[in-house]
C-alpha positions in Angstrom: 0.0 0.0 0.0 1.5 3.3 -1.2 1.4 6.2 1.4 1.9 9.8 0.2 1.7 12.7 2.7 1.3 16.4 2.2 3.2 18.1 5.1 3.8 21.5 6.3 0.4 22.8 5.1 0.2 26.5 6.5 -3.6 26.5 6.0 -5.8 23.8 4.9 -9.3 25.3 3.8 -12.0 22.8 2.7 -15.9 22.5 3.0 -16.9 19.2 4.4 -19.7 16.6 3.6 -20.9 14.6 0.6 -23.7 16.8 -0.6 -24.3 20.5 -1.7 -24.1 23.3 0.9 -26.8 26.1 0.6 -27.6 29.3 2.6 -25.2 30.1 5.5 -23.7 26.5 5.4 -22.2 27.6 1.9 -19.8 29.8 3.7 -18.7 27.4 6.4 -15.3 25.8 5.9 -13.0 23.6 8.0 -9.7 25.6 8.4 -6.7 23.8 9.8 -3.4 25.3 10.6 0.0 23.4 10.5 -1.8 20.5 8.8 -1.0 17.3 7.0 -3.1 15.0 4.6 -2.2 11.2 4.4 -3.1 9.4 1.2 -3.1 5.7 0.6 -3.5 4.2 -2.8 -5.1 7.4 -4.2 -7.5 8.0 -1.5 -7.3 10.3 1.7 -6.9 8.1 4.6 -6.1 10.6 7.5 -6.2 14.5 7.9 -4.6 16.2 10.9 -2.5 18.9 12.6 0.8 18.8 14.4 3.4 15.9 14.0 2.7 13.9 10.8 2.8 10.1 10.4 5.1 8.2 8.2 4.7 7.8 4.6 6.6 6.4 1.4 6.6 9.9 -0.1 6.6 13.2 1.4 5.3 16.3 -0.5 6.2 19.6 1.5 3.6 22.3 1.2 6.1 24.7 2.5 3.6 26.7 4.6 1.3 27.3 1.6 -2.5 27.1 1.4 -4.0 23.7 0.4 -7.6 23.2 -0.9 -9.4 20.5 -2.5 -8.8 20.0 -6.3 -11.2 22.4 -8.1 -14.3 21.0 -10.0 -15.3 22.7 -13.3 -18.9 21.5 -13.5 -19.9 23.1 -16.8 -17.7 22.9 -20.0 -18.4 22.4 -23.7 -15.1 20.8 -24.2 -15.6 18.9 -27.5 -15.6 21.1 -30.5 -13.9 21.7 -33.9 -12.4 25.1 -34.9 -12.6 28.3 -33.0 -14.7 31.6 -33.5 -12.2 34.3 -33.2 -13.8 35.9 -36.3 -16.8 36.8 -34.2 -14.9 39.2 -31.8 -15.0 42.1 -34.3 -18.8 41.3 -34.8 -19.2 41.6 -31.0 -17.0 44.8 -30.7 -19.4 46.3 -33.5 -22.5 45.8 -31.3 -23.8 42.5 -32.8 -25.6 40.4 -30.1 -25.1 36.7 -29.4 -28.5 35.9 -31.1 -27.7 38.2 -34.0 -24.4 36.4 -34.7 -26.1 33.1 -34.5 -28.8 34.1 -36.8 -26.1 35.4 -39.4 -24.7 32.0 -39.7 -22.1 32.2 -36.9 -22.4 31.0 -33.4 -23.2 27.3 -32.6 -24.0 26.4 -36.2 -20.4 27.3 -37.4 -19.0 25.3 -34.7 -21.3 22.4 -35.5 -19.9 22.5 -39.1 -16.4 22.3 -37.9 -17.2 19.6 -35.3 -18.8 17.4 -37.9 -15.9 17.7 -40.1 -13.3 16.8 -37.4 -12.3 13.3 -36.8 -12.5 11.6 -33.4 -8.8 11.6 -33.0 -8.5 15.3 -33.9 -11.2 16.2 -31.4 -9.3 14.1 -28.7 -6.1 15.7 -29.4 -7.5 19.3 -29.2 -9.6 18.6 -26.0 -6.5 16.9 -24.4 -4.7 20.2 -24.7 -7.5 22.0 -23.1 -7.6 19.5 -20.1 -3.8 20.0 -19.6 -4.6 23.8 -19.3 -7.5 23.2 -17.0 -5.4 21.1 -14.7 -2.5 23.7 -14.6 -5.2 26.1 -13.1 -6.1 23.4 -10.3 -8.9 21.6 -11.9 -9.0 17.9 -11.2 -12.5 16.9 -12.1 -14.6 18.4 -14.8 -17.9 17.9 -16.8 -17.9 17.9 -20.5 -20.9 18.3 -22.9 -21.7 17.0 -26.4 -23.8 19.4 -28.3 -21.8 20.7 -31.3 -22.6 17.5 -33.5 -26.4 18.1 -33.6 -26.7 14.8 -35.5 -26.9 11.4 -34.1 -23.5 10.2 -35.5 -21.6 13.3 -34.5 -23.2 13.5 -31.0 -22.1 9.8 -30.4 -18.6 10.7 -31.7 -18.4 13.6 -29.2 -19.3 11.4 -26.3 -16.9 8.8 -27.3 -14.1 11.3 -27.3 -15.2 12.1 -23.8 -14.8 8.5 -22.9 -11.4 8.4 -24.5 -10.2 11.4 -22.7 -11.6 10.1 -19.3 -9.7 6.8 -20.0 -6.4 8.4 -21.0 -6.0 11.7 -19.2 -5.5 12.2 -15.4 -8.6 14.4 -15.3 -11.9 12.8 -14.3 -14.5 13.8 -16.7 -18.4 13.4 -16.4 -20.2 13.4 -19.8 -23.5 15.2 -20.6 -25.5 14.6 -23.7 -26.6 18.0 -25.3 -28.1 17.3 -28.6 -30.6 20.0 -28.0 -28.0 22.8 -28.1 -29.6 24.3 -31.3 -31.9 23.4 -34.1 -29.3 22.8 -36.8 -29.7 24.4 -40.3 -31.1 21.4 -42.0 -34.1 21.3 -39.6 -34.8 24.9 -39.4 -38.0 24.5 -41.5 -39.1 21.6 -39.4 -38.0 22.0 -35.7 -40.5 19.5 -34.5 -38.8 16.8 -36.5 -35.5 17.7 -34.9 -37.0 17.4 -31.3 -38.3 14.1 -32.4 -35.0 13.0 -33.6 -33.4 14.0 -30.3 -35.9 12.4 -28.2 -36.6 9.2 -30.0 -33.4 8.5 -31.9 -30.5 10.2 -30.2 -31.4 9.6 -26.6 -32.0 5.9 -26.9 -28.7 5.4 -28.7 -26.8 7.7 -26.2 -28.3 5.5 -23.3 -27.0 2.3 -25.2 -23.6 3.9 -25.8 -23.5 4.2 -22.0 -21.2 7.2 -21.6 -23.4 10.2 -20.9 -24.9 10.6 -17.4 -27.0 13.8 -18.0 -29.3 15.2 -20.6 -29.0 19.1 -21.1 -31.1 21.5 -23.2 -30.6 25.1 -24.3 -33.9 26.8 -23.0 -33.6 30.2 -24.6 -35.3 32.5 -27.1 -34.4 31.3 -30.7 -33.4 27.9 -29.5 -35.8 25.7 -27.4 -38.8 26.9 -25.6 -39.7 25.8 -22.1 -42.2 23.3 -23.4 -39.8 21.9 -26.0 -37.0 21.7 -23.2 -39.4 19.7 -21.1 -40.1 17.3 -23.9 -36.2 16.7 -24.3 -35.5 16.4 -20.6 -38.5 14.0 -19.9 -37.3 11.8 -22.8 -33.9 11.8 -21.2 -35.4 10.8 -17.8 -37.2 7.8 -19.4 -33.6 6.5 -20.4 -31.9 7.2 -17.1 -30.3 10.5 -18.1 -30.6 13.1 -15.2 -31.8 16.5 -16.4 -29.7 19.6 -16.7 -30.8 22.9 -18.3 -29.2 26.1 -19.7 -31.7 28.6 -18.4 -32.2 32.3 -18.3 -29.0 33.1 -19.9 -30.4 35.9 -22.2 -34.1 35.9 -21.7 -36.2 34.5 -18.8 -38.5 32.2 -20.6 -39.3 29.8 -18.0 -36.2 27.6 -17.8 -35.4 28.1 -14.2 -39.1 27.3 -13.2 -38.8 24.2 -15.4 -35.6 23.1 -13.5 -37.4 23.1 -10.3 -40.5 21.4 -11.7 -38.5 18.5 -13.4 -36.0 18.2 -10.5 -32.8 18.9 -12.6 -29.7 18.3 -10.7 -28.5 21.8 -12.0 -29.7 24.7 -13.9 -26.8 26.6 -15.7 -26.2 30.3 -16.5 -29.2 31.8 -14.7 -28.0 35.4 -15.7 -31.4 36.9 -15.8 -33.1 34.5 -13.2 -36.3 36.0 -11.8 -37.5 35.7 -8.2 -40.0 33.0 -9.2 -37.2 31.1 -10.8 -35.1 31.2 -7.7 -38.0 30.1 -5.7 -38.5 27.1 -8.1 -34.8 26.1 -7.8 -35.1 26.2 -4.1 -38.1 24.1 -3.9 -36.9 21.6 -6.4 -33.5 21.2 -4.7 -31.6 22.4 -7.8 -28.0 23.5 -7.8 -27.5 26.9 -9.6 -24.2 26.5 -11.6 -23.3 30.1 -12.3 -20.9 31.1 -15.1 -19.6 34.5 -14.4 -16.9 34.5 -17.1 -19.6 34.3 -19.7 -21.3 37.3 -18.3 -17.8 39.0 -18.4 -17.1 38.0 -22.0 -20.6 39.0 -23.3 -20.7 42.2 -21.4 -23.9 41.0 -19.7 -25.2 41.5 -16.3 -24.2 39.0 -13.5 -26.6 36.3 -12.1 -28.2 37.1 -8.8 -26.0 34.9 -6.7 -26.6 36.6 -3.4 -30.3 36.2 -4.0 -29.9 32.6 -4.6 -27.8 32.0 -1.4 -30.3 33.9 0.6 -33.0 31.8 -0.8 -31.2 28.6 0.2 -30.1 27.5 -3.4 -26.7 25.8 -3.5 -24.4 27.9 -5.7 -21.8 26.3 -7.8 -19.5 28.1 -10.3 -17.8 27.0 -13.5 -16.0 28.3 -16.6 -18.5 27.5 -19.4 -15.5 26.9 -21.6 -16.7 27.1 -25.3 -15.5 28.6 -28.6 -18.1 31.3 -28.7 -19.4 32.9 -25.6 -16.6 32.0 -23.1 -13.3 30.7 -24.5 -11.9 30.6 -20.9 -10.3 27.6 -19.2 -9.2 29.6 -16.1 -11.3 28.6 -13.0 -9.3 30.9 -10.9 -10.6 33.9 -13.0 -14.0 32.4 -12.1 -13.1 32.6 -8.4 -12.1 36.4 -8.8 -15.3 37.2 -10.5 -17.4 35.2 -7.9 -16.0 37.6 -5.3 -16.0 40.8 -7.2 -19.2 40.5 -9.3 -21.4 38.0 -7.3 -20.3 39.6 -4.0 -19.7 36.0 -2.6 -17.4 35.6 0.2 -14.0 33.6 -0.3 -15.3 30.8 1.7 -18.6 30.7 -0.3 -16.6 30.8 -3.5 -14.4 27.9 -2.5 -17.4 25.8 -1.8 -18.9 26.9 -5.1 -15.9 25.6 -7.2 -15.3 22.4 -5.0 -18.0 20.6 -3.1 -21.2 22.3 -4.8 -19.6 21.9 -8.2 -19.0 18.2 -7.5 -22.5 17.8 -6.4 -23.7 19.3 -9.6 -22.2 16.3 -11.4 -23.1 13.8 -8.5 -19.5 13.4 -7.5 -19.6 14.9 -4.1 -19.2 11.5 -2.4 -15.8 11.1 -4.1 -14.3 14.8 -4.6 -14.9 18.3 -3.5 -13.5 18.2 0.0 -10.5 17.1 1.9 -11.9 14.3 4.0 -11.0 10.5 4.6 -12.4 8.2 1.9 -12.4 10.8 -0.8 -9.9 10.9 -3.7 -6.6 12.4 -3.1 -7.2 15.5 -5.1 -5.5 18.5 -3.8 -4.1 21.9 -4.9 -1.1 23.4 -3.1 -1.3 27.3 -3.9 1.6 29.8 -4.1 -0.5 31.7 -1.6 -0.6 32.0 2.4 -4.4 31.8 2.7 -7.9 31.6 0.9 -8.3 35.4 0.8 -5.0 35.7 -1.4 -6.2 33.6 -4.2 -9.5 35.4 -4.3 -7.7 38.8 -4.2 -5.0 38.3 -6.7 -6.1 38.1 -10.4 -4.3 37.5 -13.7 -1.6 35.2 -12.3 -1.7 31.4 -12.0 -1.3 30.8 -8.3 -1.1 27.0 -8.5 2.1 25.6 -7.3 1.3 21.8 -7.3 -1.8 19.7 -8.4 -2.3 16.4 -6.9 -4.6 13.8 -8.5 -5.5 10.5 -6.7 -2.2 10.9 -4.6 -0.1 11.5 -7.6 1.6 14.9 -8.5 0.3 15.9 -12.1 1.3 19.5 -12.0 4.4 21.0 -10.3 
């Protein structure tokens, strides 16, 4: 049995538990000084302070801050091409939906993704995972949704499985065939919804990779009722619901999330009070994406209202080629404090335990406790406030995944 210990931890900061934290509990952390963490065969076996037990390998934290490995619970990792050509359009005042309706946006990425081979997509996404891990992420979610045809959606999910098998990052897969009605179905959107529900979802279930079904509930994409059809079809095949809701317009997505019992609702930039109430009643985790608001020049989600209402708040990057080409979860941490007005303690919970709960991994990751995976970040920082205060620099010193150093 291999024993690895991280010693000389100046401050160990972690949430505790195996489920999401909400309300005042979101800001409650265990903070230990002069701490150590013992890992055996990739799992945390003991956490303590003072004199450390013996181990086969010692990792010296040199008096720095240690936290759980970060969890990025919302990414669109698998896509072909980029969309840097849209930057000028944005600067000239074109909106997200105007760019999409002019042939840009998701459809342009769909064309590039369909043209890419499985190996090309795998190689590209692996580089992104390396960068994510360099910023302290040890577990992430990845969505399909740029294939928008059965063959290509299954291809994207297979790429996610390949990466999960080959890369140190743990990856949870989400099927998102209802990301947009593709160009070839614009004249018959009902047929595309039928295709998603009756052909794609059964084949996704048979493939056995995706755990969740997501839908983009938004003006010019899928109505709340169409979104319900897709999510209920997913539920019949054991795919738990997620939903992109209230990103641009509040058309009922957050209310639907609560009604259908989604594990998480994503974006929620313009979530109304009745939407927040529905999330709270339905036990839905709010997965907020502040870097998207920043990139789009949009308002920021009402995070403080959600915490006050007892909704667990998670935060993620929303890495994608259009509305948020950002892999840096540390920047999201900064925005969580500066724009959402969350405390450093609430922010850490949002990018660890609550994010893990949003992909049903809180029993395994998201906190530093015995029995969980040995996923840790040693920061070039003396305390939690410092990583929330500094911005523009990568403050990760060492990343440990399942007891093995993968960065640093």
